[in-house]
Chimera marker file (.cmm) of the C-alpha trace (Angstrom):
<marker_set name="trace">
<marker id="1" x="86.057" y="94.701" z="102.268" r="1" g="1" b="0" radius="0.5"/>
<marker id="2" x="82.384" y="94.632" z="103.207" r="1" g="1" b="0" radius="0.5"/>
<marker id="3" x="80.045" y="97.521" z="102.417" r="1" g="1" b="0" radius="0.5"/>
<marker id="4" x="77.285" y="97.905" z="104.982" r="1" g="1" b="0" radius="0.5"/>
<marker id="5" x="74.697" y="100.640" z="104.369" r="1" g="1" b="0" radius="0.5"/>
<marker id="6" x="71.568" y="101.466" z="106.288" r="1" g="1" b="0" radius="0.5"/>
<marker id="7" x="68.866" y="104.056" z="105.521" r="1" g="1" b="0" radius="0.5"/>
<marker id="8" x="71.184" y="105.866" z="103.076" r="1" g="1" b="0" radius="0.5"/>
<marker id="9" x="70.038" y="108.526" z="100.590" r="1" g="1" b="0" radius="0.5"/>
<marker id="10" x="72.418" y="109.553" z="97.783" r="1" g="1" b="0" radius="0.5"/>
<marker id="11" x="71.336" y="112.370" z="95.449" r="1" g="1" b="0" radius="0.5"/>
<marker id="12" x="72.878" y="114.089" z="92.394" r="1" g="1" b="0" radius="0.5"/>
<marker id="13" x="76.360" y="112.632" z="92.189" r="1" g="1" b="0" radius="0.5"/>
<marker id="14" x="78.666" y="110.966" z="89.694" r="1" g="1" b="0" radius="0.5"/>
<marker id="15" x="78.777" y="107.539" z="91.340" r="1" g="1" b="0" radius="0.5"/>
<marker id="16" x="76.633" y="106.708" z="94.343" r="1" g="1" b="0" radius="0.5"/>
<marker id="17" x="78.562" y="103.702" z="95.612" r="1" g="1" b="0" radius="0.5"/>
<marker id="18" x="81.811" y="102.242" z="94.302" r="1" g="1" b="0" radius="0.5"/>
<marker id="19" x="83.039" y="98.930" z="95.677" r="1" g="1" b="0" radius="0.5"/>
<marker id="20" x="85.134" y="95.926" z="94.642" r="1" g="1" b="0" radius="0.5"/>
<marker id="21" x="83.092" y="93.398" z="92.641" r="1" g="1" b="0" radius="0.5"/>
<marker id="22" x="83.685" y="90.687" z="95.231" r="1" g="1" b="0" radius="0.5"/>
<marker id="23" x="82.695" y="92.852" z="98.227" r="1" g="1" b="0" radius="0.5"/>
<marker id="24" x="79.675" y="91.691" z="100.185" r="1" g="1" b="0" radius="0.5"/>
<marker id="25" x="77.142" y="94.550" z="100.156" r="1" g="1" b="0" radius="0.5"/>
<marker id="26" x="74.344" y="94.906" z="102.682" r="1" g="1" b="0" radius="0.5"/>
<marker id="27" x="71.763" y="97.667" z="102.166" r="1" g="1" b="0" radius="0.5"/>
<marker id="28" x="68.672" y="98.670" z="104.134" r="1" g="1" b="0" radius="0.5"/>
<marker id="29" x="66.619" y="101.714" z="103.041" r="1" g="1" b="0" radius="0.5"/>
<marker id="30" x="68.845" y="102.757" z="100.163" r="1" g="1" b="0" radius="0.5"/>
<marker id="31" x="67.651" y="105.543" z="97.818" r="1" g="1" b="0" radius="0.5"/>
<marker id="32" x="69.911" y="106.695" z="94.962" r="1" g="1" b="0" radius="0.5"/>
<marker id="33" x="68.609" y="109.486" z="92.691" r="1" g="1" b="0" radius="0.5"/>
<marker id="34" x="70.050" y="111.647" z="89.941" r="1" g="1" b="0" radius="0.5"/>
<marker id="35" x="73.433" y="109.922" z="89.797" r="1" g="1" b="0" radius="0.5"/>
<marker id="36" x="75.298" y="109.057" z="86.612" r="1" g="1" b="0" radius="0.5"/>
<marker id="37" x="75.936" y="105.602" z="88.041" r="1" g="1" b="0" radius="0.5"/>
<marker id="38" x="74.129" y="104.253" z="91.084" r="1" g="1" b="0" radius="0.5"/>
<marker id="39" x="76.477" y="101.411" z="91.965" r="1" g="1" b="0" radius="0.5"/>
<marker id="40" x="79.877" y="100.724" z="90.417" r="1" g="1" b="0" radius="0.5"/>
<marker id="41" x="81.243" y="97.246" z="91.092" r="1" g="1" b="0" radius="0.5"/>
<marker id="42" x="84.948" y="97.284" z="90.185" r="1" g="1" b="0" radius="0.5"/>
<marker id="43" x="87.215" y="94.423" z="89.291" r="1" g="1" b="0" radius="0.5"/>
<marker id="44" x="90.290" y="94.336" z="91.507" r="1" g="1" b="0" radius="0.5"/>
<marker id="45" x="93.513" y="95.470" z="89.853" r="1" g="1" b="0" radius="0.5"/>
<marker id="46" x="95.460" y="92.639" z="88.289" r="1" g="1" b="0" radius="0.5"/>
<marker id="47" x="98.782" y="91.527" z="89.705" r="1" g="1" b="0" radius="0.5"/>
<marker id="48" x="100.480" y="93.228" z="86.760" r="1" g="1" b="0" radius="0.5"/>
<marker id="49" x="98.801" y="96.550" z="87.547" r="1" g="1" b="0" radius="0.5"/>
<marker id="50" x="99.576" y="96.218" z="91.253" r="1" g="1" b="0" radius="0.5"/>
<marker id="51" x="103.240" y="95.790" z="90.371" r="1" g="1" b="0" radius="0.5"/>
<marker id="52" x="103.152" y="98.913" z="88.176" r="1" g="1" b="0" radius="0.5"/>
<marker id="53" x="103.154" y="97.092" z="84.849" r="1" g="1" b="0" radius="0.5"/>
<marker id="54" x="100.965" y="98.119" z="81.924" r="1" g="1" b="0" radius="0.5"/>
<marker id="55" x="97.763" y="96.304" z="81.068" r="1" g="1" b="0" radius="0.5"/>
<marker id="56" x="98.561" y="93.616" z="78.536" r="1" g="1" b="0" radius="0.5"/>
<marker id="57" x="101.968" y="92.760" z="79.992" r="1" g="1" b="0" radius="0.5"/>
<marker id="58" x="102.699" y="89.186" z="78.880" r="1" g="1" b="0" radius="0.5"/>
<marker id="59" x="102.642" y="86.928" z="81.947" r="1" g="1" b="0" radius="0.5"/>
<marker id="60" x="105.644" y="85.041" z="80.526" r="1" g="1" b="0" radius="0.5"/>
<marker id="61" x="107.768" y="88.186" z="80.937" r="1" g="1" b="0" radius="0.5"/>
<marker id="62" x="106.935" y="88.411" z="84.653" r="1" g="1" b="0" radius="0.5"/>
<marker id="63" x="107.321" y="84.643" z="84.930" r="1" g="1" b="0" radius="0.5"/>
<marker id="64" x="110.885" y="84.863" z="83.579" r="1" g="1" b="0" radius="0.5"/>
<marker id="65" x="111.842" y="87.458" z="86.214" r="1" g="1" b="0" radius="0.5"/>
<marker id="66" x="110.211" y="85.523" z="89.061" r="1" g="1" b="0" radius="0.5"/>
<marker id="67" x="111.965" y="82.318" z="88.021" r="1" g="1" b="0" radius="0.5"/>
<marker id="68" x="115.286" y="84.181" z="87.920" r="1" g="1" b="0" radius="0.5"/>
<marker id="69" x="114.851" y="85.576" z="91.447" r="1" g="1" b="0" radius="0.5"/>
<marker id="70" x="113.459" y="82.396" z="92.959" r="1" g="1" b="0" radius="0.5"/>
<marker id="71" x="116.640" y="81.714" z="94.935" r="1" g="1" b="0" radius="0.5"/>
<marker id="72" x="117.835" y="82.606" z="98.433" r="1" g="1" b="0" radius="0.5"/>
<marker id="73" x="119.544" y="85.753" z="99.674" r="1" g="1" b="0" radius="0.5"/>
<marker id="74" x="118.784" y="88.323" z="97.005" r="1" g="1" b="0" radius="0.5"/>
<marker id="75" x="118.919" y="92.052" z="97.659" r="1" g="1" b="0" radius="0.5"/>
<marker id="76" x="116.606" y="94.658" z="96.191" r="1" g="1" b="0" radius="0.5"/>
<marker id="77" x="119.502" y="95.705" z="93.935" r="1" g="1" b="0" radius="0.5"/>
<marker id="78" x="119.633" y="92.133" z="92.574" r="1" g="1" b="0" radius="0.5"/>
<marker id="79" x="115.939" y="92.365" z="91.706" r="1" g="1" b="0" radius="0.5"/>
<marker id="80" x="116.409" y="95.805" z="90.098" r="1" g="1" b="0" radius="0.5"/>
<marker id="81" x="119.195" y="94.381" z="87.917" r="1" g="1" b="0" radius="0.5"/>
<marker id="82" x="117.016" y="91.435" z="86.906" r="1" g="1" b="0" radius="0.5"/>
<marker id="83" x="114.027" y="93.642" z="86.009" r="1" g="1" b="0" radius="0.5"/>
<marker id="84" x="116.296" y="96.120" z="84.175" r="1" g="1" b="0" radius="0.5"/>
<marker id="85" x="117.678" y="93.388" z="81.942" r="1" g="1" b="0" radius="0.5"/>
<marker id="86" x="114.292" y="91.747" z="81.316" r="1" g="1" b="0" radius="0.5"/>
<marker id="87" x="111.483" y="92.338" z="78.836" r="1" g="1" b="0" radius="0.5"/>
<marker id="88" x="109.434" y="93.876" z="81.669" r="1" g="1" b="0" radius="0.5"/>
<marker id="89" x="111.264" y="97.176" z="81.222" r="1" g="1" b="0" radius="0.5"/>
<marker id="90" x="109.217" y="97.776" z="78.065" r="1" g="1" b="0" radius="0.5"/>
<marker id="91" x="105.935" y="97.197" z="79.942" r="1" g="1" b="0" radius="0.5"/>
<marker id="92" x="106.168" y="99.882" z="82.629" r="1" g="1" b="0" radius="0.5"/>
<marker id="93" x="102.777" y="101.358" z="83.459" r="1" g="1" b="0" radius="0.5"/>
<marker id="94" x="101.954" y="105.059" z="83.576" r="1" g="1" b="0" radius="0.5"/>
<marker id="95" x="103.838" y="106.627" z="86.476" r="1" g="1" b="0" radius="0.5"/>
<marker id="96" x="105.994" y="103.544" z="87.005" r="1" g="1" b="0" radius="0.5"/>
<marker id="97" x="109.708" y="103.063" z="86.604" r="1" g="1" b="0" radius="0.5"/>
<marker id="98" x="112.163" y="100.196" z="87.069" r="1" g="1" b="0" radius="0.5"/>
<marker id="99" x="112.508" y="100.994" z="90.781" r="1" g="1" b="0" radius="0.5"/>
<marker id="100" x="108.727" y="100.953" z="91.382" r="1" g="1" b="0" radius="0.5"/>
<marker id="101" x="108.206" y="97.645" z="89.586" r="1" g="1" b="0" radius="0.5"/>
<marker id="102" x="111.293" y="96.107" z="91.200" r="1" g="1" b="0" radius="0.5"/>
<marker id="103" x="110.101" y="97.179" z="94.659" r="1" g="1" b="0" radius="0.5"/>
<marker id="104" x="106.787" y="95.363" z="94.143" r="1" g="1" b="0" radius="0.5"/>
<marker id="105" x="108.541" y="92.238" z="92.913" r="1" g="1" b="0" radius="0.5"/>
<marker id="106" x="111.007" y="92.441" z="95.813" r="1" g="1" b="0" radius="0.5"/>
<marker id="107" x="108.046" y="92.583" z="98.245" r="1" g="1" b="0" radius="0.5"/>
<marker id="108" x="106.751" y="89.355" z="96.709" r="1" g="1" b="0" radius="0.5"/>
<marker id="109" x="110.223" y="87.883" z="97.181" r="1" g="1" b="0" radius="0.5"/>
<marker id="110" x="110.525" y="89.032" z="100.816" r="1" g="1" b="0" radius="0.5"/>
<marker id="111" x="107.081" y="87.735" z="101.725" r="1" g="1" b="0" radius="0.5"/>
<marker id="112" x="107.846" y="84.313" z="100.253" r="1" g="1" b="0" radius="0.5"/>
<marker id="113" x="105.097" y="84.599" z="97.636" r="1" g="1" b="0" radius="0.5"/>
<marker id="114" x="107.220" y="84.141" z="94.506" r="1" g="1" b="0" radius="0.5"/>
<marker id="115" x="106.565" y="80.402" z="94.377" r="1" g="1" b="0" radius="0.5"/>
<marker id="116" x="102.812" y="80.940" z="94.828" r="1" g="1" b="0" radius="0.5"/>
<marker id="117" x="102.714" y="83.492" z="92.013" r="1" g="1" b="0" radius="0.5"/>
<marker id="118" x="104.752" y="81.174" z="89.788" r="1" g="1" b="0" radius="0.5"/>
<marker id="119" x="102.077" y="78.492" z="90.147" r="1" g="1" b="0" radius="0.5"/>
<marker id="120" x="99.290" y="80.976" z="89.305" r="1" g="1" b="0" radius="0.5"/>
<marker id="121" x="100.811" y="82.513" z="86.170" r="1" g="1" b="0" radius="0.5"/>
<marker id="122" x="100.126" y="80.799" z="82.852" r="1" g="1" b="0" radius="0.5"/>
<marker id="123" x="103.195" y="79.100" z="81.418" r="1" g="1" b="0" radius="0.5"/>
<link id1="1" id2="2" r="1" g="1" b="0" radius="0.2"/>
<link id1="2" id2="3" r="1" g="1" b="0" radius="0.2"/>
<link id1="3" id2="4" r="1" g="1" b="0" radius="0.2"/>
<link id1="4" id2="5" r="1" g="1" b="0" radius="0.2"/>
<link id1="5" id2="6" r="1" g="1" b="0" radius="0.2"/>
<link id1="6" id2="7" r="1" g="1" b="0" radius="0.2"/>
<link id1="7" id2="8" r="1" g="1" b="0" radius="0.2"/>
<link id1="8" id2="9" r="1" g="1" b="0" radius="0.2"/>
<link id1="9" id2="10" r="1" g="1" b="0" radius="0.2"/>
<link id1="10" id2="11" r="1" g="1" b="0" radius="0.2"/>
<link id1="11" id2="12" r="1" g="1" b="0" radius="0.2"/>
<link id1="12" id2="13" r="1" g="1" b="0" radius="0.2"/>
<link id1="13" id2="14" r="1" g="1" b="0" radius="0.2"/>
<link id1="14" id2="15" r="1" g="1" b="0" radius="0.2"/>
<link id1="15" id2="16" r="1" g="1" b="0" radius="0.2"/>
<link id1="16" id2="17" r="1" g="1" b="0" radius="0.2"/>
<link id1="17" id2="18" r="1" g="1" b="0" radius="0.2"/>
<link id1="18" id2="19" r="1" g="1" b="0" radius="0.2"/>
<link id1="19" id2="20" r="1" g="1" b="0" radius="0.2"/>
<link id1="20" id2="21" r="1" g="1" b="0" radius="0.2"/>
<link id1="21" id2="22" r="1" g="1" b="0" radius="0.2"/>
<link id1="22" id2="23" r="1" g="1" b="0" radius="0.2"/>
<link id1="23" id2="24" r="1" g="1" b="0" radius="0.2"/>
<link id1="24" id2="25" r="1" g="1" b="0" radius="0.2"/>
<link id1="25" id2="26" r="1" g="1" b="0" radius="0.2"/>
<link id1="26" id2="27" r="1" g="1" b="0" radius="0.2"/>
<link id1="27" id2="28" r="1" g="1" b="0" radius="0.2"/>
<link id1="28" id2="29" r="1" g="1" b="0" radius="0.2"/>
<link id1="29" id2="30" r="1" g="1" b="0" radius="0.2"/>
<link id1="30" id2="31" r="1" g="1" b="0" radius="0.2"/>
<link id1="31" id2="32" r="1" g="1" b="0" radius="0.2"/>
<link id1="32" id2="33" r="1" g="1" b="0" radius="0.2"/>
<link id1="33" id2="34" r="1" g="1" b="0" radius="0.2"/>
<link id1="34" id2="35" r="1" g="1" b="0" radius="0.2"/>
<link id1="35" id2="36" r="1" g="1" b="0" radius="0.2"/>
<link id1="36" id2="37" r="1" g="1" b="0" radius="0.2"/>
<link id1="37" id2="38" r="1" g="1" b="0" radius="0.2"/>
<link id1="38" id2="39" r="1" g="1" b="0" radius="0.2"/>
<link id1="39" id2="40" r="1" g="1" b="0" radius="0.2"/>
<link id1="40" id2="41" r="1" g="1" b="0" radius="0.2"/>
<link id1="41" id2="42" r="1" g="1" b="0" radius="0.2"/>
<link id1="42" id2="43" r="1" g="1" b="0" radius="0.2"/>
<link id1="43" id2="44" r="1" g="1" b="0" radius="0.2"/>
<link id1="44" id2="45" r="1" g="1" b="0" radius="0.2"/>
<link id1="45" id2="46" r="1" g="1" b="0" radius="0.2"/>
<link id1="46" id2="47" r="1" g="1" b="0" radius="0.2"/>
<link id1="47" id2="48" r="1" g="1" b="0" radius="0.2"/>
<link id1="48" id2="49" r="1" g="1" b="0" radius="0.2"/>
<link id1="49" id2="50" r="1" g="1" b="0" radius="0.2"/>
<link id1="50" id2="51" r="1" g="1" b="0" radius="0.2"/>
<link id1="51" id2="52" r="1" g="1" b="0" radius="0.2"/>
<link id1="52" id2="53" r="1" g="1" b="0" radius="0.2"/>
<link id1="53" id2="54" r="1" g="1" b="0" radius="0.2"/>
<link id1="54" id2="55" r="1" g="1" b="0" radius="0.2"/>
<link id1="55" id2="56" r="1" g="1" b="0" radius="0.2"/>
<link id1="56" id2="57" r="1" g="1" b="0" radius="0.2"/>
<link id1="57" id2="58" r="1" g="1" b="0" radius="0.2"/>
<link id1="58" id2="59" r="1" g="1" b="0" radius="0.2"/>
<link id1="59" id2="60" r="1" g="1" b="0" radius="0.2"/>
<link id1="60" id2="61" r="1" g="1" b="0" radius="0.2"/>
<link id1="61" id2="62" r="1" g="1" b="0" radius="0.2"/>
<link id1="62" id2="63" r="1" g="1" b="0" radius="0.2"/>
<link id1="63" id2="64" r="1" g="1" b="0" radius="0.2"/>
<link id1="64" id2="65" r="1" g="1" b="0" radius="0.2"/>
<link id1="65" id2="66" r="1" g="1" b="0" radius="0.2"/>
<link id1="66" id2="67" r="1" g="1" b="0" radius="0.2"/>
<link id1="67" id2="68" r="1" g="1" b="0" radius="0.2"/>
<link id1="68" id2="69" r="1" g="1" b="0" radius="0.2"/>
<link id1="69" id2="70" r="1" g="1" b="0" radius="0.2"/>
<link id1="70" id2="71" r="1" g="1" b="0" radius="0.2"/>
<link id1="71" id2="72" r="1" g="1" b="0" radius="0.2"/>
<link id1="72" id2="73" r="1" g="1" b="0" radius="0.2"/>
<link id1="73" id2="74" r="1" g="1" b="0" radius="0.2"/>
<link id1="74" id2="75" r="1" g="1" b="0" radius="0.2"/>
<link id1="75" id2="76" r="1" g="1" b="0" radius="0.2"/>
<link id1="76" id2="77" r="1" g="1" b="0" radius="0.2"/>
<link id1="77" id2="78" r="1" g="1" b="0" radius="0.2"/>
<link id1="78" id2="79" r="1" g="1" b="0" radius="0.2"/>
<link id1="79" id2="80" r="1" g="1" b="0" radius="0.2"/>
<link id1="80" id2="81" r="1" g="1" b="0" radius="0.2"/>
<link id1="81" id2="82" r="1" g="1" b="0" radius="0.2"/>
<link id1="82" id2="83" r="1" g="1" b="0" radius="0.2"/>
<link id1="83" id2="84" r="1" g="1" b="0" radius="0.2"/>
<link id1="84" id2="85" r="1" g="1" b="0" radius="0.2"/>
<link id1="85" id2="86" r="1" g="1" b="0" radius="0.2"/>
<link id1="86" id2="87" r="1" g="1" b="0" radius="0.2"/>
<link id1="87" id2="88" r="1" g="1" b="0" radius="0.2"/>
<link id1="88" id2="89" r="1" g="1" b="0" radius="0.2"/>
<link id1="89" id2="90" r="1" g="1" b="0" radius="0.2"/>
<link id1="90" id2="91" r="1" g="1" b="0" radius="0.2"/>
<link id1="91" id2="92" r="1" g="1" b="0" radius="0.2"/>
<link id1="92" id2="93" r="1" g="1" b="0" radius="0.2"/>
<link id1="93" id2="94" r="1" g="1" b="0" radius="0.2"/>
<link id1="94" id2="95" r="1" g="1" b="0" radius="0.2"/>
<link id1="95" id2="96" r="1" g="1" b="0" radius="0.2"/>
<link id1="96" id2="97" r="1" g="1" b="0" radius="0.2"/>
<link id1="97" id2="98" r="1" g="1" b="0" radius="0.2"/>
<link id1="98" id2="99" r="1" g="1" b="0" radius="0.2"/>
<link id1="99" id2="100" r="1" g="1" b="0" radius="0.2"/>
<link id1="100" id2="101" r="1" g="1" b="0" radius="0.2"/>
<link id1="101" id2="102" r="1" g="1" b="0" radius="0.2"/>
<link id1="102" id2="103" r="1" g="1" b="0" radius="0.2"/>
<link id1="103" id2="104" r="1" g="1" b="0" radius="0.2"/>
<link id1="104" id2="105" r="1" g="1" b="0" radius="0.2"/>
<link id1="105" id2="106" r="1" g="1" b="0" radius="0.2"/>
<link id1="106" id2="107" r="1" g="1" b="0" radius="0.2"/>
<link id1="107" id2="108" r="1" g="1" b="0" radius="0.2"/>
<link id1="108" id2="109" r="1" g="1" b="0" radius="0.2"/>
<link id1="109" id2="110" r="1" g="1" b="0" radius="0.2"/>
<link id1="110" id2="111" r="1" g="1" b="0" radius="0.2"/>
<link id1="111" id2="112" r="1" g="1" b="0" radius="0.2"/>
<link id1="112" id2="113" r="1" g="1" b="0" radius="0.2"/>
<link id1="113" id2="114" r="1" g="1" b="0" radius="0.2"/>
<link id1="114" id2="115" r="1" g="1" b="0" radius="0.2"/>
<link id1="115" id2="116" r="1" g="1" b="0" radius="0.2"/>
<link id1="116" id2="117" r="1" g="1" b="0" radius="0.2"/>
<link id1="117" id2="118" r="1" g="1" b="0" radius="0.2"/>
<link id1="118" id2="119" r="1" g="1" b="0" radius="0.2"/>
<link id1="119" id2="120" r="1" g="1" b="0" radius="0.2"/>
<link id1="120" id2="121" r="1" g="1" b="0" radius="0.2"/>
<link id1="121" id2="122" r="1" g="1" b="0" radius="0.2"/>
<link id1="122" id2="123" r="1" g="1" b="0" radius="0.2"/>
</marker_set>
């Protein structure tokens, strides 16, 4: 997501601009005054957080589930059963439950990305 600003004035706020750390930012006549933080460059949420898992979830626990579901013709109920019986159930993030985490993993499965994620996770 690109952030393009031109002749912007931001005064007396908490955070003037908040953007992903990898976003290209273009500014012109920018003036930020009286803000607690002028520009906040955020790291993108990790895969674990996007799936609803707590920070610090061991990658090997997700790896075990992905390896178990890396086969054809699974339903979302199959994925829920796999997550429910795995170590991931003890790593649910705030506001997450088995269904939320399983839904995210099932989306990876449906989109054909399980194999890609398997190659990215540390063994």
